[in-house]
C-alpha positions in Angstrom: 0.0 0.0 0.0 1.4 3.4 -0.9 2.8 5.6 1.8 0.2 8.0 3.2 -2.9 5.9 2.1 -5.4 4.7 4.6 -6.4 1.2 5.3 -10.0 0.0 6.0 -12.3 -2.5 4.4 -15.7 -0.8 5.1 -17.1 2.4 3.6 -16.9 5.9 5.1 -14.0 8.0 6.3 -11.3 6.7 8.6 -12.8 8.4 11.6 -16.3 7.0 10.8 -14.9 3.5 10.4 -13.0 3.8 13.6 -16.1 4.4 15.6 -18.3 1.5 14.3 -17.2 -0.4 17.3 -18.8 -2.4 20.1 -19.1 -0.3 23.2 -18.1 -2.0 26.5 -18.0 -1.0 30.1 -14.4 -0.8 31.1 -13.5 -2.0 34.6 -10.3 -4.0 33.9 -7.3 -2.9 31.7 -4.3 -5.1 31.0 -1.0 -3.4 30.5 1.5 -5.4 28.3 5.0 -4.3 29.0 5.9 -3.4 32.5 9.0 -1.2 31.9 9.2 2.6 32.2 6.2 3.7 30.0 4.2 0.7 31.2 4.6 1.9 34.8 3.5 5.4 33.7 0.3 4.0 32.1 -0.3 1.8 35.2 -0.2 4.9 37.4 -2.6 6.8 35.1 -5.0 3.9 35.0 -5.0 3.5 38.8 -5.9 7.2 39.0 -8.9 6.4 36.9 -10.1 3.7 39.3 -9.9 0.7 37.0 -8.5 -2.7 38.0 -5.0 -3.0 36.4 -3.6 -6.3 35.1 -0.1 -6.7 33.8 2.1 -9.0 31.7 5.7 -8.8 30.5 7.7 -11.5 28.8 10.6 -10.8 31.2 10.1 -12.8 34.4 11.9 -10.3 36.6 9.7 -7.5 35.3 6.6 -9.6 36.3 8.0 -10.2 39.7 8.8 -6.6 40.3 5.3 -5.5 39.1 3.6 -7.8 41.5 5.7 -6.6 44.4 6.0 -2.9 43.6 2.8 -2.0 41.6 0.1 -4.1 43.1 -1.3 -5.1 39.7 -2.7 -8.5 38.8 0.2 -10.2 37.1 -0.3 -12.9 34.4 2.1 -15.6 33.3 1.4 -15.2 29.6 -0.3 -12.8 27.2 -3.3 -15.0 26.5 -4.2 -15.1 30.2 -4.1 -11.4 30.4 -6.2 -10.8 27.3 -8.8 -13.2 28.6 -9.1 -11.4 31.9 -9.5 -7.8 30.8 -11.8 -5.5 28.8 -9.1 -3.4 27.2 -5.4 -4.2 26.4 -2.8 -1.4 26.7 0.4 -2.2 24.7 3.5 -0.6 26.2 6.2 -2.9 24.8 9.1 -2.0 22.4 8.0 -0.6 19.1 8.8 -3.7 17.0 6.5 -5.8 19.2 3.5 -3.5 19.2 1.8 -5.1 16.2 2.0 -8.7 17.5 0.6 -7.9 20.9 -2.1 -5.6 19.6 -3.2 -8.0 16.9 -3.5 -10.8 19.4 -5.8 -8.6 21.6 -7.9 -7.4 18.6 -8.4 -11.0 17.4 -9.7 -11.9 20.8 -12.2 -9.1 20.6 -10.5 -6.6 22.8 -10.2 -2.8 22.2 -6.5 -1.7 22.2 -4.6 1.3 23.4 -1.1 1.3 21.9 1.9 3.4 22.8 3.4 5.5 20.0 4.4 4.8 17.4 1.5 2.6 16.4 3.8 0.1 14.8 7.4 -0.2 13.3 6.2 -0.4 9.7 3.3 1.0 7.7 2.3 -2.6 6.7 1.9 -3.5 10.4 0.0 -0.3 11.1 -2.4 -0.9 8.2 -2.9 -4.5 9.3 -3.9 -3.3 12.8 -6.3 -0.7 11.6 -7.9 -3.2 9.2 -8.1 -5.9 11.9 -9.7 -3.5 14.4 -12.2 -2.4 11.8 -13.1 -6.0 10.9 -13.4 -7.0 14.6 -15.5 -3.9 15.5 -13.2 -2.9 18.3 -11.4 0.4 19.1 -7.8 1.0 18.4 -6.1 4.1 20.0 -2.5 5.3 19.7 -1.0 7.2 22.7 0.4 10.4 21.3 0.4 12.0 24.7 1.8 15.4 23.7 -1.6 16.4 22.5 -2.7 16.1 26.2 0.0 18.3 27.7 -1.9 21.4 28.8 0.4 24.0 27.2 0.3 22.1 23.9 -3.5 21.7 24.1 -3.9 25.4 24.9 -1.7 26.4 21.9 -3.8 24.1 19.6 -7.0 25.7 21.0 -5.5 29.2 20.2 -4.7 28.2 16.6 -8.1 26.6 16.1 -9.7 29.8 17.3 -7.8 31.8 14.7 -5.7 33.7 17.3 -2.5 33.6 15.2 -4.3 33.6 11.8 -3.0 31.0 9.3 0.1 29.1 10.6 3.1 29.7 8.4 6.2 28.5 10.2 6.3 26.0 13.1 9.4 25.2 15.2 9.4 22.4 17.7 12.2 20.9 19.8 12.5 17.9 22.1 15.9 17.4 23.6 17.5 15.5 26.5 20.5 13.4 27.5 21.1 10.0 26.1 19.0 7.3 27.8 20.6 3.8 28.5 22.9 3.4 25.5 22.2 -0.3 25.4 18.5 0.2 25.2 16.4 -1.2 22.4 15.3 2.3 21.3 18.9 3.0 20.0 18.5 0.1 17.6 17.0 1.7 14.5 15.7 -1.6 13.2 13.6 -2.0 16.3 12.5 1.6 17.1 13.2 3.7 14.0 15.8 5.5 16.2 15.5 9.0 17.5 13.1 10.0 14.8 10.7 7.1 15.5 11.1 7.3 19.3 11.4 11.0 20.0 10.7 13.2 17.0 7.4 11.4 16.3 5.9 13.3 19.2 6.4 16.6 17.4 5.7 15.2 14.0 2.2 14.3 15.2 1.7 17.7 16.9 2.9 19.6 13.8 0.5 17.7 11.7 -2.3 18.4 14.2 -1.6 22.1 13.9 -0.7 22.6 10.2 -2.3 19.6 8.5 -1.0 16.9 6.2 2.6 16.7 5.2 3.6 16.4 1.5 7.4 16.5 1.7 10.1 15.6 4.3 13.8 16.3 4.4 15.8 15.1 7.4 19.3 14.7 8.7 20.6 12.6 11.6 23.9 13.3 13.4 26.2 12.2 16.3 26.1 8.4 16.1 26.9 6.8 19.5 26.5 3.6 21.5 26.8 0.0 20.6 24.2 0.3 17.8 25.9 3.4 16.4 22.5 5.1 16.3 22.1 8.8 15.7 21.6 10.9 18.8 20.5 14.1 17.1 18.0 14.7 14.2 16.6 17.6 12.3 13.6 17.5 9.9 11.9 20.0 7.6 8.3 19.2 6.9 6.3 20.9 4.1 2.6 20.8 4.7 -0.1 20.7 2.0 -1.3 24.1 3.4 2.1 25.6 2.5 3.2 25.9 6.1 6.7 24.7 7.1 7.7 22.9 10.2 11.3 22.7 11.6 11.7 19.8 14.1 14.7 19.0 16.3 15.1 15.9 18.4 18.2 15.1 20.5 19.7 12.7 22.9 22.9 14.9 22.8 21.9 17.3 25.6 24.4 15.7 27.9 24.3 16.9 31.5 21.3 19.2 31.0 17.7 18.8 31.9 15.1 17.5 29.4 13.7 20.4 27.4 10.8 20.9 24.9 9.7 24.0 23.1 7.5 25.3 20.2 7.1 28.5 18.3 4.1 28.9 16.0 4.2 31.9 13.7 1.0 32.9 11.8 -0.4 35.6 9.6 -1.7 37.5 12.7 0.6 36.6 15.6 2.8 34.1 17.3 2.7 31.7 20.2 5.8 30.3 21.9 6.5 28.0 24.7 9.5 26.3 26.4 9.7 24.2 29.5 12.4 26.5 30.9 10.8 29.9 30.2 8.5 32.0 32.3 5.7 32.4 31.5 5.5 29.1 29.9 3.2 30.1 27.1 3.6 33.6 25.6 1.8 35.5 22.8 3.0 38.1 20.3 1.8 40.8 19.9 1.3 41.1 23.7 -2.4 42.0 23.3 -3.2 38.8 21.4 -6.3 37.1 22.8 -5.6 34.5 25.5 -4.4 31.2 24.0 -7.5 29.4 25.3 -7.9 26.3 27.3 -7.2 26.0 31.1 -3.8 24.9 32.3 -5.1 21.7 33.7 -3.3 20.0 36.6 -4.3 16.5 35.5 -1.4 14.2 34.6 -1.4 14.1 30.7 -1.1 10.3 30.6 -4.2 10.0 32.9 -6.0 12.6 30.7 -5.1 10.6 27.6 -6.3 7.3 29.1 -9.5 8.9 30.4 -10.3 10.1 26.9 -9.6 6.7 25.4 -11.6 4.7 27.9 -14.5 7.1 27.7 -14.5 6.6 23.9 -14.4 2.8 24.2 -17.5 3.1 26.5 -19.4 5.1 23.9 -18.2 8.6 24.5 -16.9 11.2 22.1 -14.2 10.5 19.5 -10.8 11.2 21.2 -8.5 14.0 19.9 -6.1 11.4 18.4 -7.1 8.3 16.3 -5.3 5.3 15.0 -5.3 7.0 11.6 -3.5 10.0 13.1 -1.0 7.5 14.5 -0.6 5.9 11.1 -0.1 9.3 9.5 2.6 10.3 12.0 4.4 7.0 11.4 4.4 7.6 7.6 6.0 11.0 8.1 8.6 9.6 10.6 9.5 6.8 8.2 9.8 9.3 5.4 12.2 11.3 7.6 14.2 8.2 8.3 14.4 7.4 4.6 15.5 11.0 3.9 18.2 10.9 6.5 19.5 7.7 5.1 19.5 8.7 1.4 20.2 12.5 1.7 17.2 13.2 -0.5 13.8 14.8 0.3 10.9 12.3 0.3 7.5 13.2 -1.2 4.4 11.8 0.4 1.3 11.2 -1.8 -1.9 13.1 -1.1 -3.9 11.5 1.7 -7.1 9.7 0.8 -8.9 11.7 3.4 -7.1 15.0 3.7 -6.6 16.6 7.1 -6.2 20.4 6.8 -5.0 21.0 10.4 -6.4 23.0 13.2 -6.5 26.5 11.8 -9.9 27.9 10.7 -10.4 29.0 7.0 -9.0 32.4 6.0 -12.6 33.8 6.0 -13.1 32.6 9.5 -9.8 34.2 10.6 -10.8 37.6 9.2 -14.0 37.4 11.3 -12.4 36.5 14.6 
């Protein structure tokens, strides 16, 4: 299937197909993968009051989860799937598809950590299987749930900066465990697939579909000789341009993220180490919109997904959004490897981004 196309066997748009699902009351969620992000999901689920089950193929991880987390630990994946209403996949990227597909085939709705899968073929297979089984499939692009990012998106959607023209997003920290699987590009798609994909998804949410990607990777390190710094230039169908930087080369410094959105009528900028966190230019630009919520973004994300599975509103991120972010990330990886820009075909169901039409901006 061509890069950028959407899978699905039934009629209707991807969002419509995604919500022809069986609604279930969720009281038990099974987390597959009990490492770092699995523990974050477990904490969020416990805040929501559901019973949490867990499984990991590493025996030591299962033992620690039983002792430290108080979850119902299962000896194998099949046992966990059989015991829960929803399966939450928090395993390494290259194993997402197998775990999620097993749950879908058993009739369980699935929440899957980003990226949705390691390949587009796997992502398409998951979306098609969920559609066929009539179950929900969610992908956890949590940055959409961070309050400053959500507030900025609300401002753009309200026309506060006019039409977005140039977006700059950064996500930088020190190198995690150099022996970790995420440094193995074959397993994780490297720093682009593991780190930059957060901002790829957010840039697309703001400025719409991407039609061209140019990327560079730098500073190879560790036993896998994987890049520790990456830069990408995204050209959106709208004409907007996004500059993305992701880095594991910020040695000895704190983790930092930032964004700057420049539009036809103003600008928003944010950084974790600036005060105030979210600023506007000109200074009298209307408030960015959206409260700075105190809720943990992972809990907020899971709350939205579980509510949707129970019959509530469509969440702000769908499996098709996850598939689109993966397509852009893999195009960036291809560009970095070949030194050439990669063109993406027009989406079957175009997403224009969050900005209102030019006529609506004028009337704001």
